[in-house]
C-alpha atoms as a printed R data frame, in Angstrom:
    type eleno elety resid chain resno       x      y       z
1   ATOM     1    CA   UNK     A     1   0.000  0.000   0.000
2   ATOM     2    CA   UNK     A     2   1.321  3.420  -0.945
3   ATOM     3    CA   UNK     A     3   0.961  6.515   1.224
4   ATOM     4    CA   UNK     A     4  -0.540  9.660  -0.295
5   ATOM     5    CA   UNK     A     5  -0.371 13.074   1.316
6   ATOM     6    CA   UNK     A     6  -2.958 15.627   0.229
7   ATOM     7    CA   UNK     A     7  -1.420 18.933   1.228
8   ATOM     8    CA   UNK     A     8  -3.305 22.179   0.666
9   ATOM     9    CA   UNK     A     9  -3.903 25.828   1.544
10  ATOM    10    CA   UNK     A    10  -7.457 27.173   1.258
11  ATOM    11    CA   UNK     A    11  -8.809 30.618   2.122
12  ATOM    12    CA   UNK     A    12 -12.394 30.427   0.861
13  ATOM    13    CA   UNK     A    13 -13.076 26.681   0.775
14  ATOM    14    CA   UNK     A    14 -12.766 25.882  -2.927
15  ATOM    15    CA   UNK     A    15  -9.368 24.219  -2.647
16  ATOM    16    CA   UNK     A    16 -10.479 22.449   0.526
17  ATOM    17    CA   UNK     A    17 -13.360 20.864  -1.392
18  ATOM    18    CA   UNK     A    18 -11.031 19.842  -4.225
19  ATOM    19    CA   UNK     A    19  -8.486 18.465  -1.752
20  ATOM    20    CA   UNK     A    20 -11.162 16.346  -0.089
21  ATOM    21    CA   UNK     A    21 -12.130 14.963  -3.504
22  ATOM    22    CA   UNK     A    22  -8.482 14.167  -4.286
23  ATOM    23    CA   UNK     A    23  -8.080 12.425  -0.921
24  ATOM    24    CA   UNK     A    24 -11.166 10.340  -1.643
25  ATOM    25    CA   UNK     A    25  -9.787  9.375  -5.057
26  ATOM    26    CA   UNK     A    26  -6.468  8.264  -3.546
27  ATOM    27    CA   UNK     A    27  -8.271  6.315  -0.842
28  ATOM    28    CA   UNK     A    28 -10.416  4.525  -3.416
29  ATOM    29    CA   UNK     A    29  -7.205  3.527  -5.193
30  ATOM    30    CA   UNK     A    30  -6.145  1.700  -2.046
31  ATOM    31    CA   UNK     A    31  -3.703  4.243  -0.661
32  ATOM    32    CA   UNK     A    32  -3.262  5.233   2.942
33  ATOM    33    CA   UNK     A    33  -4.176  8.922   2.880
34  ATOM    34    CA   UNK     A    34  -3.160 11.808   5.093
35  ATOM    35    CA   UNK     A    35  -4.869 15.212   4.694
36  ATOM    36    CA   UNK     A    36  -2.897 18.198   6.007
37  ATOM    37    CA   UNK     A    37  -3.109 21.942   5.575
38  ATOM    38    CA   UNK     A    38  -0.438 24.537   4.944
39  ATOM    39    CA   UNK     A    39  -0.683 27.067   7.780
40  ATOM    40    CA   UNK     A    40  -2.061 30.560   7.432
41  ATOM    41    CA   UNK     A    41   0.337 33.446   8.027
42  ATOM    42    CA   UNK     A    42   0.533 34.305  11.708
43  ATOM    43    CA   UNK     A    43  -0.086 38.042  11.458
44  ATOM    44    CA   UNK     A    44  -3.491 39.214  10.283
45  ATOM    45    CA   UNK     A    45  -1.713 42.185   8.710
46  ATOM    46    CA   UNK     A    46  -0.138 39.757   6.229
47  ATOM    47    CA   UNK     A    47  -3.301 37.823   5.361
48  ATOM    48    CA   UNK     A    48  -4.741 39.039   2.069
49  ATOM    49    CA   UNK     A    49  -8.364 38.092   2.965
50  ATOM    50    CA   UNK     A    50  -8.253 40.909   5.525
51  ATOM    51    CA   UNK     A    51  -8.282 43.344   2.610
52  ATOM    52    CA   UNK     A    52 -11.910 42.290   2.216
53  ATOM    53    CA   UNK     A    53 -12.626 43.181   5.844
54  ATOM    54    CA   UNK     A    54 -11.047 46.613   6.045
55  ATOM    55    CA   UNK     A    55 -11.971 49.658   3.990
56  ATOM    56    CA   UNK     A    56  -9.508 52.379   2.984
57  ATOM    57    CA   UNK     A    57 -10.015 54.039   6.314
58  ATOM    58    CA   UNK     A    58 -12.106 56.933   5.026
59  ATOM    59    CA   UNK     A    59 -15.749 57.087   6.222
60  ATOM    60    CA   UNK     A    60 -18.109 55.666   3.623
61  ATOM    61    CA   UNK     A    61 -15.268 54.715   1.298
62  ATOM    62    CA   UNK     A    62 -14.486 51.158   0.187
63  ATOM    63    CA   UNK     A    63 -11.364 49.704  -1.399
64  ATOM    64    CA   UNK     A    64 -10.849 49.287  -5.131
65  ATOM    65    CA   UNK     A    65 -10.703 45.532  -4.501
66  ATOM    66    CA   UNK     A    66 -14.240 45.524  -3.140
67  ATOM    67    CA   UNK     A    67 -15.478 47.787  -5.906
68  ATOM    68    CA   UNK     A    68 -13.914 45.842  -8.777
69  ATOM    69    CA   UNK     A    69 -14.590 42.281  -7.595
70  ATOM    70    CA   UNK     A    70 -17.629 42.777  -5.324
71  ATOM    71    CA   UNK     A    71 -15.939 41.075  -2.387
72  ATOM    72    CA   UNK     A    72 -18.110 42.643   0.324
73  ATOM    73    CA   UNK     A    73 -19.279 39.277   1.680
74  ATOM    74    CA   UNK     A    74 -16.077 37.338   1.063
75  ATOM    75    CA   UNK     A    75 -14.475 37.822   4.487
76  ATOM    76    CA   UNK     A    76 -17.322 35.921   6.135
77  ATOM    77    CA   UNK     A    77 -16.539 33.017   3.806
78  ATOM    78    CA   UNK     A    78 -12.894 33.171   4.865
79  ATOM    79    CA   UNK     A    79 -13.870 32.950   8.525
80  ATOM    80    CA   UNK     A    80 -16.187 30.035   7.777
81  ATOM    81    CA   UNK     A    81 -13.415 28.213   5.931
82  ATOM    82    CA   UNK     A    82 -11.024 28.705   8.835
83  ATOM    83    CA   UNK     A    83 -13.603 27.067  11.113
84  ATOM    84    CA   UNK     A    84 -14.182 24.182   8.668
85  ATOM    85    CA   UNK     A    85 -10.534 23.169   8.710
86  ATOM    86    CA   UNK     A    86  -9.596 23.840  12.304
87  ATOM    87    CA   UNK     A    87  -9.437 20.091  13.056
88  ATOM    88    CA   UNK     A    88  -7.273 19.297  10.018
89  ATOM    89    CA   UNK     A    89  -3.636 19.043  11.155
90  ATOM    90    CA   UNK     A    90  -1.037 21.552  10.019
91  ATOM    91    CA   UNK     A    91   1.572 19.955   7.762
92  ATOM    92    CA   UNK     A    92   5.183 19.467   8.817
93  ATOM    93    CA   UNK     A    93   8.282 18.284   6.981
94  ATOM    94    CA   UNK     A    94   7.713 14.867   8.533
95  ATOM    95    CA   UNK     A    95   4.413 14.562   6.666
96  ATOM    96    CA   UNK     A    96   6.305 15.147   3.416
97  ATOM    97    CA   UNK     A    97   8.868 12.500   4.352
98  ATOM    98    CA   UNK     A    98   6.070 10.042   5.239
99  ATOM    99    CA   UNK     A    99   4.392 10.301   1.851
100 ATOM   100    CA   UNK     A   100   5.115  8.183  -1.228
101 ATOM   101    CA   UNK     A   101   3.138 10.649  -3.353
102 ATOM   102    CA   UNK     A   102   1.780 14.153  -2.767
103 ATOM   103    CA   UNK     A   103  -1.185 16.098  -4.107
104 ATOM   104    CA   UNK     A   104  -0.558 19.816  -3.660
105 ATOM   105    CA   UNK     A   105  -3.511 22.205  -3.594
106 ATOM   106    CA   UNK     A   106  -3.663 25.994  -3.328
107 ATOM   107    CA   UNK     A   107  -5.434 28.975  -4.937
108 ATOM   108    CA   UNK     A   108  -4.135 31.122  -7.757
109 ATOM   109    CA   UNK     A   109  -2.841 34.581  -6.835
110 ATOM   110    CA   UNK     A   110  -1.702 36.641  -9.840
111 ATOM   111    CA   UNK     A   111  -1.120 33.486 -11.861
112 ATOM   112    CA   UNK     A   112   1.082 31.759  -9.287
113 ATOM   113    CA   UNK     A   113   1.088 30.134  -5.848
114 ATOM   114    CA   UNK     A   114   0.191 32.233  -2.786
115 ATOM   115    CA   UNK     A   115   2.765 33.426  -0.269
116 ATOM   116    CA   UNK     A   116   1.685 30.834   2.308
117 ATOM   117    CA   UNK     A   117   2.731 27.991   0.018
118 ATOM   118    CA   UNK     A   118   5.967 29.619  -1.126
119 ATOM   119    CA   UNK     A   119   6.945 30.196   2.516
120 ATOM   120    CA   UNK     A   120   6.102 26.583   3.385
121 ATOM   121    CA   UNK     A   121   8.373 25.350   0.587
122 ATOM   122    CA   UNK     A   122  11.182 27.643   1.674
123 ATOM   123    CA   UNK     A   123  11.058 26.147   5.168
124 ATOM   124    CA   UNK     A   124  11.235 22.650   3.640
125 ATOM   125    CA   UNK     A   125  14.799 23.282   2.498
126 ATOM   126    CA   UNK     A   126  16.185 20.301   4.437
127 ATOM   127    CA   UNK     A   127  14.089 17.985   2.254
128 ATOM   128    CA   UNK     A   128  15.589 19.517  -0.865
129 ATOM   129    CA   UNK     A   129  19.091 19.104   0.565
130 ATOM   130    CA   UNK     A   130  18.708 15.489   1.686
131 ATOM   131    CA   UNK     A   131  16.604 14.306  -1.278
132 ATOM   132    CA   UNK     A   132  13.618 13.182   0.791
133 ATOM   133    CA   UNK     A   133  11.127 13.995  -2.001
134 ATOM   134    CA   UNK     A   134  13.191 12.763  -4.933
135 ATOM   135    CA   UNK     A   135  11.310 10.373  -7.192
136 ATOM   136    CA   UNK     A   136   7.952 10.916  -5.498
137 ATOM   137    CA   UNK     A   137   4.996 11.642  -7.799
138 ATOM   138    CA   UNK     A   138   3.199 14.951  -7.351
139 ATOM   139    CA   UNK     A   139  -0.089 16.314  -8.670
140 ATOM   140    CA   UNK     A   140  -1.349 19.882  -8.498
141 ATOM   141    CA   UNK     A   141  -4.799 21.349  -8.016
142 ATOM   142    CA   UNK     A   142  -5.874 24.960  -7.742
143 ATOM   143    CA   UNK     A   143  -8.723 27.466  -7.837
144 ATOM   144    CA   UNK     A   144  -9.018 30.788  -9.627
145 ATOM   145    CA   UNK     A   145 -11.483 33.618 -10.032
146 ATOM   146    CA   UNK     A   146 -12.404 32.871 -13.642
147 ATOM   147    CA   UNK     A   147 -11.381 30.778 -16.611
148 ATOM   148    CA   UNK     A   148  -9.042 33.585 -17.737
149 ATOM   149    CA   UNK     A   149  -7.233 34.372 -14.479
150 ATOM   150    CA   UNK     A   150  -4.340 31.943 -14.407
151 ATOM   151    CA   UNK     A   151  -5.295 28.436 -13.286
152 ATOM   152    CA   UNK     A   152  -3.116 26.785 -15.937
153 ATOM   153    CA   UNK     A   153  -0.270 29.276 -15.402
154 ATOM   154    CA   UNK     A   154  -0.323 28.589 -11.669
155 ATOM   155    CA   UNK     A   155  -0.114 24.823 -12.085
156 ATOM   156    CA   UNK     A   156   2.690 25.107 -14.644
157 ATOM   157    CA   UNK     A   157   4.813 27.590 -12.686
158 ATOM   158    CA   UNK     A   158   4.286 25.666  -9.448
159 ATOM   159    CA   UNK     A   159   5.955 22.646 -11.011
160 ATOM   160    CA   UNK     A   160   9.270 24.536 -11.030
161 ATOM   161    CA   UNK     A   161  10.019 24.457  -7.264
162 ATOM   162    CA   UNK     A   162   8.769 20.859  -7.073
163 ATOM   163    CA   UNK     A   163  11.322 19.882  -9.725
164 ATOM   164    CA   UNK     A   164  13.978 21.348  -7.412
165 ATOM   165    CA   UNK     A   165  12.827 18.849  -4.788
166 ATOM   166    CA   UNK     A   166  13.133 16.053  -7.350
167 ATOM   167    CA   UNK     A   167   9.443 15.261  -7.656
168 ATOM   168    CA   UNK     A   168   7.847 13.620 -10.707
169 ATOM   169    CA   UNK     A   169   4.833 15.485 -12.114
170 ATOM   170    CA   UNK     A   170   1.513 13.731 -12.675
171 ATOM   171    CA   UNK     A   171  -1.232 15.346 -14.752
172 ATOM   172    CA   UNK     A   172  -4.741 14.622 -16.026
173 ATOM   173    CA   UNK     A   173  -4.571 12.993 -19.481
174 ATOM   174    CA   UNK     A   174  -7.243 13.515 -22.116
175 ATOM   175    CA   UNK     A   175  -8.163  9.823 -22.299
176 ATOM   176    CA   UNK     A   176  -9.301  9.771 -18.657
177 ATOM   177    CA   UNK     A   177 -10.825 13.258 -18.434
178 ATOM   178    CA   UNK     A   178 -13.293 13.977 -21.229
179 ATOM   179    CA   UNK     A   179 -15.052 16.522 -18.996
180 ATOM   180    CA   UNK     A   180 -12.549 19.302 -19.697
181 ATOM   181    CA   UNK     A   181 -12.924 18.878 -23.458
182 ATOM   182    CA   UNK     A   182 -15.805 21.321 -23.413
183 ATOM   183    CA   UNK     A   183 -16.688 24.947 -24.072
184 ATOM   184    CA   UNK     A   184 -18.370 25.116 -20.647
185 ATOM   185    CA   UNK     A   185 -16.730 27.461 -18.120
186 ATOM   186    CA   UNK     A   186 -15.138 24.834 -15.864
187 ATOM   187    CA   UNK     A   187 -11.605 24.239 -14.639
188 ATOM   188    CA   UNK     A   188  -9.079 21.395 -15.063
189 ATOM   189    CA   UNK     A   189  -6.588 20.736 -17.847
190 ATOM   190    CA   UNK     A   190  -3.925 18.202 -18.784
191 ATOM   191    CA   UNK     A   191  -1.623 19.938 -16.286
192 ATOM   192    CA   UNK     A   192  -3.770 19.427 -13.193
193 ATOM   193    CA   UNK     A   193  -7.140 19.894 -11.519
194 ATOM   194    CA   UNK     A   194  -8.737 23.294 -10.962
195 ATOM   195    CA   UNK     A   195 -12.005 24.946 -10.062
196 ATOM   196    CA   UNK     A   196 -13.461 28.339 -10.945
197 ATOM   197    CA   UNK     A   197 -14.379 30.192  -7.766
198 ATOM   198    CA   UNK     A   198 -15.859 33.306  -9.390
199 ATOM   199    CA   UNK     A   199 -14.400 36.842  -9.020
200 ATOM   200    CA   UNK     A   200 -16.177 37.208  -5.672
201 ATOM   201    CA   UNK     A   201 -15.459 33.572  -4.628
202 ATOM   202    CA   UNK     A   202 -19.191 32.832  -4.528
203 ATOM   203    CA   UNK     A   203 -19.134 29.713  -6.732
204 ATOM   204    CA   UNK     A   204 -18.773 26.138  -5.542
205 ATOM   205    CA   UNK     A   205 -16.742 23.496  -7.386
206 ATOM   206    CA   UNK     A   206 -18.592 21.965 -10.301
207 ATOM   207    CA   UNK     A   207 -19.211 18.232  -9.916
208 ATOM   208    CA   UNK     A   208 -17.028 17.602 -12.979
209 ATOM   209    CA   UNK     A   209 -14.150 19.470 -11.351
210 ATOM   210    CA   UNK     A   210 -14.505 17.363  -8.208
211 ATOM   211    CA   UNK     A   211 -14.545 14.168 -10.268
212 ATOM   212    CA   UNK     A   212 -11.302 15.171 -11.994
213 ATOM   213    CA   UNK     A   213  -9.711 16.137  -8.668
214 ATOM   214    CA   UNK     A   214 -10.572 12.644  -7.473
215 ATOM   215    CA   UNK     A   215  -8.919 11.163 -10.556
216 ATOM   216    CA   UNK     A   216  -5.791 13.205  -9.855
217 ATOM   217    CA   UNK     A   217  -5.628 11.794  -6.337
218 ATOM   218    CA   UNK     A   218  -6.096  8.293  -7.711
219 ATOM   219    CA   UNK     A   219  -3.424  8.780 -10.353
220 ATOM   220    CA   UNK     A   220  -0.844 10.051  -7.852
221 ATOM   221    CA   UNK     A   221  -1.611  7.117  -5.524
222 ATOM   222    CA   UNK     A   222  -1.285  4.541  -8.316
223 ATOM   223    CA   UNK     A   223   1.938  6.084  -9.601
224 ATOM   224    CA   UNK     A   224   3.365  6.011  -6.086
225 ATOM   225    CA   UNK     A   225   2.332  2.374  -5.712
226 ATOM   226    CA   UNK     A   226   4.005  1.422  -8.999
227 ATOM   227    CA   UNK     A   227   7.212  3.265  -8.159
228 ATOM   228    CA   UNK     A   228   7.285  1.739  -4.686
229 ATOM   229    CA   UNK     A   229   6.789 -1.770  -6.075
230 ATOM   230    CA   UNK     A   230   9.854 -1.297  -8.305
231 ATOM   231    CA   UNK     A   231  11.915 -0.049  -5.321
232 ATOM   232    CA   UNK     A   232  12.278  3.318  -7.072
233 ATOM   233    CA   UNK     A   233  11.253  5.262  -3.979
234 ATOM   234    CA   UNK     A   234  13.682  5.536  -1.105
């Protein structure tokens, strides 16, 4: 039996839902699954969702962020998501060492990974130095505001630091995922799983997106099992 870690950061719940689907897919493939979250930044001053809570400081004036993306109600969703995942353990380097394969999940910020994830990777430097993740399969899932705001760019650019750790990338091939061969506004691509959250984060993952996230989890688990059986993994 292979061991699959589903490791994620979620601010508004979309990535959490996709991560749960990926964990279920890995579990159905026979893997032992561990679900862990990447921690939020300690200071509220550094948490971008707090931009939704605070105005510009002038009476009756709201921020350009709220005006452009209609994020007035989004902070309440952030607080709800924090409550939803309070019992999910925070990931450590030991969780990464434990895993035979890892599904990484996080939202798209300006076409790339958020600061929380980048900081987590920077503090995993020992694993890069000692080769603990070398040869382990990795899949990526994300969320983004719309179909045009960087979900594919995020998955592709996020592969770069994982290559530094020696991980092997696993995607979502066409033959297994006919759902994304559509003109419908949904996420997912050959590069990884994704969901469209809406500019104001009001959408929920489409059932097709959840199905493909599950397939990604399954694929990572099966790849890990195959590599482990051939004594490729340390």
